[in-house]
C-alpha positions as CSV (number, residue, x, y, z in Angstrom):
1,M,148.2,97.0,120.2
2,K,149.8,95.2,117.3
3,N,146.6,93.1,116.7
4,N,144.6,96.4,116.6
5,A,147.0,97.8,113.9
6,T,146.8,94.6,111.9
7,Y,143.0,94.6,112.1
8,G,142.9,98.2,111.0
9,T,145.1,97.4,108.0
10,I,142.9,94.5,107.0
11,K,139.8,96.7,107.2
12,M,141.4,99.4,105.1
13,T,142.6,96.9,102.6
14,A,139.1,95.4,102.3
15,L,137.6,98.8,101.9
16,V,140.0,99.7,99.1
17,I,139.3,96.4,97.3
18,V,135.5,97.0,97.6
19,I,135.8,100.6,96.3
20,G,138.0,99.4,93.5
21,L,135.5,96.8,92.5
22,L,132.6,99.3,92.6
23,L,134.5,101.8,90.6
24,A,135.5,99.1,88.0
25,I,131.8,98.2,87.6
26,F,131.1,101.8,86.9
27,T,133.9,102.4,84.5
28,T,133.2,99.2,82.5
29,S,129.5,99.8,82.4
30,V,130.0,103.3,81.0
31,H,132.0,102.0,78.1
32,V,129.6,99.1,77.5
33,Y,126.7,101.6,77.5
34,E,128.4,103.8,75.0
35,L,129.2,100.9,72.7
36,G,126.0,98.9,73.0
37,I,125.7,95.1,73.3
38,D,125.4,94.7,69.5
39,N,128.8,96.2,68.9
40,L,130.3,93.7,71.4
41,D,128.4,90.6,70.2
42,K,128.3,91.1,66.5
43,K,130.0,94.2,65.1
44,V,133.0,96.4,65.7
45,Q,134.5,94.7,68.8
46,L,134.1,91.2,67.5
47,D,135.2,92.1,63.9
48,R,138.4,93.7,65.2
49,H,139.1,90.7,67.5
50,Q,138.6,88.2,64.7
51,D,140.8,90.2,62.3
52,I,143.7,90.0,64.7
53,I,143.2,86.3,65.3
54,N,143.0,85.8,61.6
55,G,146.2,87.8,61.0
56,H,145.0,90.7,58.8
57,A,144.0,93.5,61.2
58,G,146.4,96.1,59.8
59,N,149.2,98.1,61.3
60,P,149.4,98.6,64.3
61,W,146.4,96.5,65.4
62,Q,147.8,93.2,64.2
63,Y,150.9,93.6,66.3
64,R,149.0,93.9,69.5
65,V,148.2,90.3,70.1
66,L,148.3,89.7,73.9
67,A,144.7,90.6,74.8
68,P,143.0,89.1,71.7
69,Y,144.6,85.7,72.3
70,M,143.8,85.7,76.0
71,I,140.2,86.7,75.3
72,N,139.9,84.0,72.7
73,V,140.4,81.4,75.4
74,V,137.6,83.0,77.5
75,I,135.3,83.0,74.5
76,K,135.9,79.4,73.7
77,V,135.3,78.4,77.4
78,F,132.0,80.4,77.6
79,R,130.9,79.0,74.2
80,H,131.6,75.5,75.5
81,L,129.4,76.2,78.6
82,N,126.6,77.4,76.3
83,I,126.4,80.8,78.0
84,P,124.0,83.2,76.2
85,H,125.8,86.1,74.5
86,Y,129.0,84.4,75.4
87,V,131.1,86.8,73.1
88,A,129.8,90.0,74.7
89,I,130.0,88.5,78.2
90,S,133.6,87.5,77.6
91,F,134.5,91.0,76.4
92,I,132.7,92.7,79.3
93,L,134.2,90.4,82.0
94,F,137.7,90.7,80.6
95,R,137.4,94.5,80.6
96,F,136.0,94.5,84.1
97,I,138.9,92.5,85.4
98,Q,141.3,94.9,83.6
99,D,139.7,98.0,85.1
100,T,139.8,96.4,88.6
101,F,143.5,95.7,88.3
102,V,144.2,99.2,86.9
103,L,142.4,100.8,89.9
104,L,143.9,98.6,92.6
105,L,147.4,98.9,91.2
106,S,147.0,102.7,91.0
107,F,146.3,102.7,94.7
108,A,149.3,100.5,95.5
109,Y,151.5,102.6,93.3
110,Y,150.4,105.9,94.9
111,R,151.0,104.4,98.4
112,K,154.5,103.3,97.4
113,L,155.3,106.7,96.0
114,G,154.6,108.0,99.6
115,L,151.1,109.3,99.5
116,S,148.8,108.6,102.4
117,W,146.0,106.1,102.4
118,S,143.4,108.8,101.9
119,N,145.3,110.5,99.1
120,A,146.0,107.2,97.4
121,L,142.3,106.5,97.6
122,I,141.5,109.9,96.0
123,G,144.0,109.1,93.3
124,M,142.2,105.8,92.5
125,I,138.9,107.7,92.2
126,F,140.6,110.3,89.9
127,M,141.8,107.3,87.8
128,A,138.3,106.0,87.6
129,W,137.1,109.4,86.5
130,G,139.5,109.5,83.7
131,I,138.7,106.0,82.5
132,S,135.0,106.7,82.5
133,Y,135.5,109.7,80.1
134,S,137.9,108.0,77.8
135,H,135.5,106.1,75.5
136,Y,135.4,108.5,72.5
137,A,135.7,106.6,69.2
138,S,136.6,103.5,71.1
139,D,135.8,99.9,71.5
140,L,136.7,98.3,74.8
141,Q,140.4,98.8,73.9
142,F,141.9,95.9,75.9
143,N,145.5,96.6,74.8
144,T,145.3,100.2,76.1
145,F,144.2,99.0,79.6
146,F,146.8,96.3,79.6
147,D,149.3,99.1,78.8
148,I,148.3,101.0,81.9
149,I,148.5,97.8,84.0
150,F,152.0,97.0,82.8
151,Y,153.2,100.6,83.5
152,F,151.8,100.5,87.1
153,L,153.5,97.1,87.6
154,A,156.8,98.5,86.4
155,G,156.5,101.5,88.6
156,L,155.8,99.3,91.6
157,C,158.7,97.0,90.9
158,I,161.1,99.9,90.6
159,L,159.8,101.5,93.8
160,Q,160.1,98.1,95.7
161,Q,163.5,97.5,94.1
162,K,162.3,94.3,92.5
163,Y,164.2,95.1,89.3
164,I,164.4,91.6,87.8
165,W,160.6,91.7,87.2
166,I,161.0,94.4,84.6
167,I,162.1,91.7,82.2
168,P,158.9,89.6,82.2
169,I,156.8,92.8,82.4
170,T,158.5,94.1,79.3
171,L,158.0,90.8,77.5
172,L,154.3,90.7,78.1
173,A,153.9,94.4,77.5
174,A,155.7,94.2,74.1
175,F,153.2,91.5,72.9
176,N,150.5,93.9,74.0
177,R,151.4,97.3,72.6
178,E,154.4,99.1,71.1
179,T,154.1,102.0,73.6
180,S,155.5,99.7,76.3
181,G,159.0,100.6,75.0
182,L,159.5,103.1,77.8
183,I,159.3,100.5,80.6
184,P,163.0,99.6,80.5
185,L,163.9,103.3,80.4
186,L,162.0,103.9,83.6
187,L,164.3,101.4,85.3
188,F,167.5,102.8,83.8
189,F,166.9,106.4,84.6
190,S,165.6,105.7,88.0
191,I,168.8,103.9,88.9
192,A,171.1,106.3,87.0
193,M,169.6,109.3,88.8
194,L,169.0,107.9,92.3
195,Q,171.4,105.0,92.8
196,K,174.4,105.7,90.6
197,E,176.5,103.1,92.5
198,S,174.0,100.4,91.5
199,I,173.9,101.1,87.8
200,R,176.4,98.3,87.0
201,K,174.2,95.7,88.8
202,V,171.0,96.8,87.0
203,L,172.6,97.3,83.6
204,P,172.2,93.6,82.6
205,I,168.5,93.7,83.5
206,F,168.0,96.9,81.5
207,I,169.9,95.6,78.5
208,T,168.0,92.3,78.6
209,A,164.6,94.1,78.8
210,V,165.5,96.3,75.8
211,V,166.6,93.2,73.8
212,V,163.4,91.4,74.8
213,Y,161.3,94.4,73.6
214,I,163.2,94.7,70.3
215,V,163.0,91.0,69.6
216,V,159.2,90.9,70.2
217,F,158.6,94.1,68.3
218,V,160.5,92.9,65.3
219,G,159.4,89.3,65.6
220,L,155.7,90.2,65.5
221,R,156.2,92.2,62.3
222,Y,158.2,89.4,60.8
223,Y,155.7,86.7,61.8
224,Y,152.6,88.6,60.6
225,G,154.3,90.3,57.6
226,Y,153.5,93.6,56.1
227,Q,150.2,95.1,57.2
228,E,148.5,98.1,55.7
229,L,148.8,101.2,57.8
230,I,145.5,102.2,59.4
231,L,145.0,105.9,59.0
232,P,142.8,107.5,61.6
233,Y,140.0,109.4,59.6
234,D,142.3,109.0,56.5
235,I,144.8,111.5,57.9
236,Y,148.5,110.7,57.7
237,P,150.7,110.9,60.8
238,G,152.8,114.0,61.1
239,L,151.9,117.6,60.7
240,D,148.5,116.8,59.2
241,L,147.5,114.8,62.2
242,L,149.0,117.5,64.6
243,R,146.8,120.1,62.9
244,Y,143.8,117.8,63.2
245,N,144.5,117.4,66.9
246,L,145.0,121.1,67.7
247,F,142.1,122.6,65.8
248,R,139.3,120.3,66.7
249,P,137.2,121.5,69.6
250,I,136.4,117.9,70.5
251,T,140.1,117.3,71.3
252,W,140.1,120.0,74.0
253,L,136.7,119.0,75.3
254,N,137.7,115.4,75.7
255,L,141.1,116.3,77.2
256,I,139.3,118.4,79.9
257,A,136.7,115.7,80.5
258,T,139.3,112.9,81.0
259,L,142.3,114.7,82.5
260,S,140.4,117.6,84.2
261,V,142.8,120.2,85.7
262,I,144.9,117.5,87.3
263,P,147.9,118.0,84.9
264,I,147.9,121.7,85.5
265,L,147.9,121.2,89.3
266,A,150.6,118.6,89.0
267,I,152.9,120.9,86.9
268,I,152.4,123.8,89.3
269,G,153.4,121.6,92.2
270,Y,156.4,119.9,90.4
271,Q,158.8,121.0,93.2
272,K,156.7,119.2,95.7
273,W,157.1,115.8,94.0
274,T,159.4,113.1,95.1
275,R,162.6,112.8,93.0
276,Q,161.4,109.4,91.8
277,L,158.2,110.9,90.4
278,Q,160.1,113.6,88.7
279,I,162.2,111.0,86.9
280,F,159.1,109.1,85.8
281,F,157.8,112.4,84.5
282,W,160.8,113.1,82.2
283,V,160.9,109.5,80.9
284,I,157.2,109.3,80.1
285,V,155.5,112.6,79.6
286,P,157.4,114.6,76.9
287,I,157.9,111.7,74.5
288,W,154.4,110.3,75.1
289,F,152.6,113.6,74.3
290,L,155.0,114.3,71.4
291,V,154.4,110.9,69.7
292,H,150.7,110.9,70.3
293,A,150.3,114.5,69.1
294,F,151.9,113.6,65.7
295,G,150.8,110.0,65.5
296,A,147.4,109.5,67.1
297,V,144.0,111.2,67.5
298,M,144.3,112.9,70.9
299,A,140.5,113.2,71.2
300,E,140.7,109.5,71.9
301,T,141.9,110.4,75.4
302,R,142.3,106.8,76.6
303,L,145.7,107.0,75.0
304,L,146.8,109.5,77.7
305,L,145.8,107.4,80.7
306,V,149.4,106.2,81.3
307,P,150.9,109.6,81.9
308,Q,147.7,110.7,83.8
309,G,147.9,107.7,86.1
310,M,151.6,107.3,86.5
311,V,152.6,111.0,86.8
312,F,149.9,113.7,86.8
313,I,147.5,112.2,89.4
314,P,150.2,111.6,92.1
315,G,151.9,114.8,91.2
316,A,148.7,116.8,91.8
317,L,148.1,115.0,95.0
318,F,151.6,115.7,96.3
319,Y,151.0,119.4,95.6
320,L,147.5,119.5,97.1
321,A,148.8,117.7,100.2
322,Q,151.5,120.3,100.7
323,V,149.1,123.2,100.1
324,T,146.5,121.8,102.5
325,Y,148.8,120.6,105.2
326,P,152.1,122.6,104.8
327,P,155.0,121.5,106.9
328,K,155.2,123.1,110.3
329,S,157.9,125.6,110.8
330,T,160.7,124.5,113.1
331,T,161.7,128.1,114.0
């Protein structure tokens, strides 16, 4: 009986991995098709990559160094092997690996939250849907997809009570993108709200993670020096950018394409969520949308894949599971 259960688990795990790989092929190919090989091999993607390596990519691009330096190693290896179009192939392979990790980690995260195998699989498919529609005004955006990976890893570590791993995750995530600053807060508020008696044990980990983030954040800006602020479409952050976001039809079209109605279903079903997911919501969602509404172009919906994957997709699935299979009355 035990052997049959183990065999069944192995089959399901293999199925999830295969589906994840197939979905990653699809999501990566959609972005590559939208960009075109020339943009990867000779133009926008390569230019931005080289600018970061050379130290003059502008603010904030220059301070997002993790992915470019990792990819640079791949490019050098492929060039040494005399692989045709080695630059484009390096970019595509790297993004495919990222997408695969995003999708498989999403499944693992949804399972740890308490969703069934089938619902976690549906969640992974929803995640792939969102990725495939997030290519507006974008190159392959390696730092964005590393951001999603690090948030899923942080969520898994908290759910599995492997709190010490928050420190190295924060370290790598800080070298990747400044939006990783919420990762230590996920740990702090999870413990403070759910395990108050453990807060003293976890406090040193939280403080260390915060210090690591600040040191990397400040250190990168000291090392590379002042960088000219990159203005999206020559619009300054603040009220000007908020108006730009709110009154462009493409913003709402892309939001619907990427997020679908999943956030609406999730909010409706908020009371059906686990307490842990509710905490993740309050740490991530309000500040994420506020900062991006005033400081980024929200039509570039890849920027919203962290709250979509971490909160809205599992929230919607918890709600739909309760609606479809309501608990049986005991009376």
